[in-house]
Backbone bond lengths (Angstrom), bond angles and torsions (degrees), N, CA, C in turn:
res aa  C-N    CA-C-N  psi(-1)  N-CA   C-N-CA  omega(-1)  CA-C   N-CA-C  phi
1 M - - - 1.419 - - 1.575 106.04 -
2 E 1.249 118.92 130.14 1.456 125.38 178.38 1.538 108.46 -125.85
3 L 1.348 110.53 127.60 1.464 118.05 -177.59 1.560 108.79 -132.24
4 S 1.354 113.65 151.86 1.435 117.65 168.74 1.495 110.12 -77.90
5 I 1.273 119.32 167.07 1.489 120.17 -179.58 1.565 107.75 -63.46
6 R 1.246 118.03 -36.59 1.494 119.94 178.54 1.554 110.08 -63.77
7 D 1.344 115.68 -46.88 1.438 118.96 -179.54 1.508 110.28 -67.83
8 A 1.355 120.07 -35.78 1.420 123.27 179.79 1.571 110.82 -63.44
9 K 1.328 114.15 -38.85 1.422 117.61 -179.83 1.557 111.15 -68.08
10 A 1.410 113.61 -40.55 1.454 116.92 176.31 1.534 118.37 -68.92
11 R 1.366 111.47 -27.13 1.492 116.58 -171.34 1.605 105.87 -124.17
12 F 1.337 119.69 38.27 1.397 121.82 -174.16 1.553 112.23 -61.88
13 A 1.326 115.15 -45.03 1.470 117.42 -179.61 1.486 113.24 -59.04
14 E 1.336 116.32 -38.94 1.437 120.25 -178.81 1.542 108.57 -71.65
15 A 1.302 116.85 -41.14 1.533 118.13 177.50 1.552 109.27 -62.09
16 A 1.353 115.73 -45.35 1.441 116.75 -177.29 1.467 113.52 -63.65
17 T 1.342 117.02 -36.57 1.519 119.75 178.16 1.448 110.09 -67.41
18 A 1.386 119.88 -37.00 1.436 123.50 177.48 1.485 110.38 -63.66
19 A 1.320 119.13 -43.30 1.458 124.15 -177.39 1.526 108.93 -67.06
20 A 1.317 117.49 -38.75 1.477 119.44 177.16 1.470 112.49 -65.35
21 R 1.290 117.95 -30.83 1.523 121.43 175.76 1.518 112.78 -73.85
22 G 1.371 115.05 -7.03 1.426 118.51 -178.99 1.521 116.03 99.42
23 E 1.326 116.33 0.56 1.417 118.92 177.73 1.489 112.96 -76.58
24 R 1.348 118.03 146.02 1.442 118.60 -174.38 1.545 106.09 -81.30
25 V 1.326 117.49 126.44 1.428 123.10 -179.20 1.535 108.96 -119.89
26 V 1.348 115.85 111.83 1.497 120.84 -178.88 1.513 107.45 -109.91
27 V 1.350 114.58 131.11 1.442 118.25 174.59 1.529 108.37 -104.26
28 T 1.252 118.05 130.22 1.487 124.09 -175.70 1.480 114.24 -104.80
29 K 1.360 112.67 148.94 1.520 118.01 175.62 1.484 102.07 -127.67
30 H 1.368 115.95 123.00 1.431 121.88 -179.80 1.499 112.87 56.45
31 G 1.320 113.09 35.89 1.515 116.80 177.25 1.565 116.26 82.23
32 R 1.330 115.27 -0.30 1.485 117.50 -177.69 1.592 106.81 -120.16
33 P 1.318 115.04 145.21 1.489 120.42 -179.42 1.505 109.50 -54.43
34 F 1.319 116.10 129.30 1.442 122.45 -176.84 1.562 110.10 -114.40
35 I 1.323 116.52 -51.19 1.472 121.35 177.20 1.508 107.28 -143.38
36 E 1.386 112.15 163.92 1.433 119.07 176.44 1.538 110.63 -128.44
37 L 1.328 120.17 128.84 1.461 123.43 178.73 1.544 106.89 -86.57
38 V 1.400 111.41 126.05 1.471 117.38 174.21 1.582 108.52 -128.52
39 P 1.294 115.16 155.96 1.471 119.24 -178.99 1.600 106.45 -68.57
40 A 1.244 117.26 148.95 1.497 125.41 174.64 1.472 107.80 -67.24
41 Q 1.353 116.37 145.12 1.451 125.52 179.98 1.523 106.91 -99.59
42 R 1.305 121.72 141.49 1.450 125.73 168.92 1.481 107.24 -62.63
43 T 1.315 119.66 128.29 1.454 119.76 -178.70 1.547 111.76 -95.18
44 A 1.236 115.61 -29.45 1.568 117.03 -177.20 1.508 108.46 -153.16
45 G 1.296 111.61 172.44 1.485 117.47 176.67 1.471 108.04 108.97
46 M 1.264 112.34 168.15 1.500 123.48 -177.65 1.562 105.97 -104.66
47 D 1.310 116.67 131.75 1.470 122.36 172.53 1.509 107.34 -88.44
48 F 1.261 119.47 91.80 1.466 120.72 -176.31 1.510 112.16 -66.72
49 N 1.321 117.95 -31.61 1.470 118.61 178.28 1.486 112.19 -64.64
50 K 1.396 116.63 -43.66 1.425 120.21 177.86 1.565 114.35 -69.28
51 A 1.323 114.93 -30.48 1.453 119.84 175.91 1.635 107.58 -67.16
52 A 1.322 116.64 -40.88 1.424 117.22 -179.72 1.569 113.79 -64.59
53 I 1.359 109.16 -35.29 1.547 112.20 177.71 1.471 110.70 -68.37
54 V 1.370 117.43 -41.94 1.529 119.22 177.52 1.472 110.23 -61.92
55 R 1.348 119.73 -46.59 1.473 120.74 178.87 1.541 110.92 -56.32
56 R 1.341 118.33 -41.45 1.440 120.79 -179.72 1.468 110.33 -68.33
57 D 1.315 120.08 -44.16 1.468 124.43 177.56 1.537 114.04 -60.21
58 L 1.295 116.58 -33.97 1.462 123.28 -178.90 1.533 111.11 -85.73
59 G 1.311 115.78 -7.88 1.474 119.36 -177.66 1.535 115.92 77.46
60 L 1.350 115.21 20.84 1.377 121.65 179.09 1.500 120.40 -97.48
61 D 1.298 113.09 16.13 1.543 121.14 -177.59 1.483 113.15 -63.61
62 G 1.308 119.86 -40.11 1.435 121.97 -177.24 1.550 112.62 -93.78
63 L 1.232 117.54 3.04 1.506 124.73 178.26 1.515 111.16 -65.71
64 A 1.354 116.20 123.02 1.465 119.67 176.04 1.494 107.81 -112.83
65 V 1.334 117.72 137.04 1.444 126.01 -179.41 1.553 107.28 -103.35
66 T 1.264 117.09 123.58 1.408 121.18 176.78 1.534 109.93 -114.75
67 L 1.309 116.05 134.16 1.468 120.33 -179.96 1.487 109.57 -111.74
68 P 1.338 120.41 148.14 1.403 123.64 177.89 1.552 111.63 -62.61
69 P 1.367 118.69 152.90 1.442 117.41 -177.20 1.539 114.18 -61.53
70 D 1.283 119.96 -28.03 1.457 122.64 -175.50 1.549 109.15 -96.43
71 F 1.333 119.42 21.69 1.485 121.88 -176.98 1.520 112.20 -58.21
72 D 1.320 119.04 -34.53 1.435 123.70 -176.16 1.505 113.62 -83.21
73 N 1.314 115.66 -7.30 1.502 122.19 -176.54 1.528 107.07 -77.79
74 P 1.304 117.70 126.41 1.471 118.37 177.72 1.537 114.99 -61.06
75 A 1.322 118.29 -25.30 1.449 120.86 175.88 1.546 109.96 -65.17
76 F 1.358 116.84 -38.61 1.460 120.93 179.38 1.511 108.02 -61.22
77 S 1.373 118.72 -46.81 1.479 122.82 179.49 1.509 112.02 -53.29
78 R 1.406 113.68 -46.67 1.480 117.10 178.76 1.435 113.20 -63.29
79 Q 1.344 117.59 -38.77 1.443 122.63 178.62 1.529 110.85 -62.61
80 V 1.315 117.84 -46.87 1.460 121.27 179.17 1.532 111.94 -61.54
81 L 1.303 118.08 -38.62 1.477 124.53 177.98 1.511 114.08 -73.61
82 G 1.328 115.23 -12.62 1.437 120.05 -177.44 1.542 113.93 76.05
83 L 1.318 116.23 29.12 1.479 119.68 179.90 1.511 108.14 -92.34
84 S 1.287 115.67 145.55 1.493 120.95 -176.00 1.594 105.80 -79.84
85 D 1.264 115.92 157.76 1.525 120.76 -179.54 1.514 109.31 -78.56
């Protein structure tokens, strides 16, 4: 989709929806490309749905992780790392 600045202002919601769908939206100024609208990218956070799909694909769905009772104890960490007391 290519729009002039004036059209982009008048049809912003339509242009934003098209960009969010992945369509290329170029706003022109005096007939030349000026800016391009693109969907925002997630910058941080865990995509739990994607992680669930990967776990399922790798066959890790039923895998249970058990931690020793003293896992949170700093002395346990030092022991695991082989550090002297």
